[in-house]
N, C-alpha and C positions, 0 to 999 in steps of 0.2 A: 700690906699695901701698894698701890702699884700706880705706873707716870708711865704718860701716851708718850713724855717726849719732852727733852729739857732743848732751852736757846740762853745765849748772853744776852742782857737785854739791859739797857740802858736811861729810862722812862719810868718802869716800876717805881723806883725807890730811889727816890731825889739823891743826890750825891755821889750816889752811886753805882754800881757796874757790879749784876746779879747774874748771877744763873739761875734761872726759875724752873725748878720742876712742877709741870702740870700733869696733879694728881688726881687719879682717877674714882670716880667711885661718890661723884656727891650728889650729897640725900636730896640737899636743898632744892633741883630743880623752878628755879626760881627763872618764872616765866619773860620769856624774851630773853634769857641770859645767850652769852656769846658763844658761851664752850659747849655748848647740850651732847658734845662728846663725850664732856669731861662726867659724864651721867653716869655710864657702864661701870659697875666694877669691875667686870672681869675682862675690858681691855688695858693696852700696855703692856708693860714690863714688870717684872718686882720691883719694888723698892727695898731693898734689905740693910742695916744698917754698914755689911761689906762691900754692895756694891754704889754704897755714897759717899763712902772713904775712897774705890776707887777714883767715882765723877769725881770730886773732890779733888783728888790727887792731880787729874789729869787737865783740873781746868784753875787750879788753885792763881796761878802765878797771871790771871786775867783778870781774874774775878774779886772783888772785898765783902757779898756779898750771898748770901745761900739763900733764895726767895723759892716757900713753899706755895703754889699753887693750892689750899687747899690742901685738905690731910688732917683735919679739924676733930673726925668722926672718927677715925683713927685716933684717940691720944696718947695712948701709951707707946705705940710704936714713933707718932711724928714728935713727942718727947725724947727719945730716940737717939731720932735723927738730927736735931736740935742740937744734939751733943755734942754730935761726932763731928756736924759744922763749926763747933765751938772750939773742938779740940781743934781745928785747925784755924784757930785768929782770926775765922768767918763772921758775921755780923751775919743775923736771921732773921727772917721779917714771913710775913702770914698777909695770903687776902684770904679771906672768910666772907660769906657772905653773911652768918650770924649778927647778930646785934650785939652791942658793945654788955651788955648784962651777963647772954648766952655764953660769951666767951671764955673756957677758965682763968679763972685768976693766974694757974700755976704757968701757961703759957703770955700770959701779959706781963710777967716773971723775970719770963727766961730769954724773950724776946727781942730785939733790938724793935723794931718796928710793925707794926700792925694797921692794916688794911681789913675795914669793918663795915656791914651793912648789907643788907639787900639788893641786890639790883632792881630795881623799879624802872622799867625801858622810860617813862613820863618824867622821869627826876635825871636819867641819864650816870655816869659815872663822873670819874674824879673830875675830869671839864669841863661839867658841870658847875653853875654857880646856884642849883637851885638842889644839887644830888643830895640824897642822904648815907651815902656811902663817907668814910669819914680814912684817912690816910695819917698814921702816930707817929710821931718818936720817941716810945714806950719809954725810952731814957731820958728825955727832957719836956715829956708830955706836950709839944709843940705838935699842932694837926697844920700837916703839910699839905692841903688840899689846893693851898695857895700856886704851887709849883706845876699847876694841872689848867691854874684857870689865870687870866689878868688878872685878877684879882689878889692885889698885894697884900692884902690886910696879913699883919702878923697874927694868929692867934693861938692859944692855950686851951688843951682840955681842961676843963672842971669837972 
């Protein structure tokens, strides 16, 4: 698995300070994707468990969550990386363009947060009231989309 960069982010997972890792090699290639640079599986740096361990040690005091922006296409490696993050007592999150039913159950069981749904330009992202995408706290089953819009209706995934 490879990644093109990392950054500390404040908005992607509500109430968490996340270290976002931009995983390369996305096979979905959603039309209108704002991260088309992540489609190339050969770009970026190698992300091994040892390298992730070093990254987390470096940023540990600044972040509460490790956010994988993709990577579900290499499930066994992603699961190993999630384990590393959790050994550091970090919450874990995944942003994927897969539909809910396509996300492996083992990921749903392991992660704290999941943003799923392909990017459909006319529906917009999480800040759109008509988006097809959902961000869920998998521990409480709460849909967190209202953090991104003016809609304050609390929803629960069913």
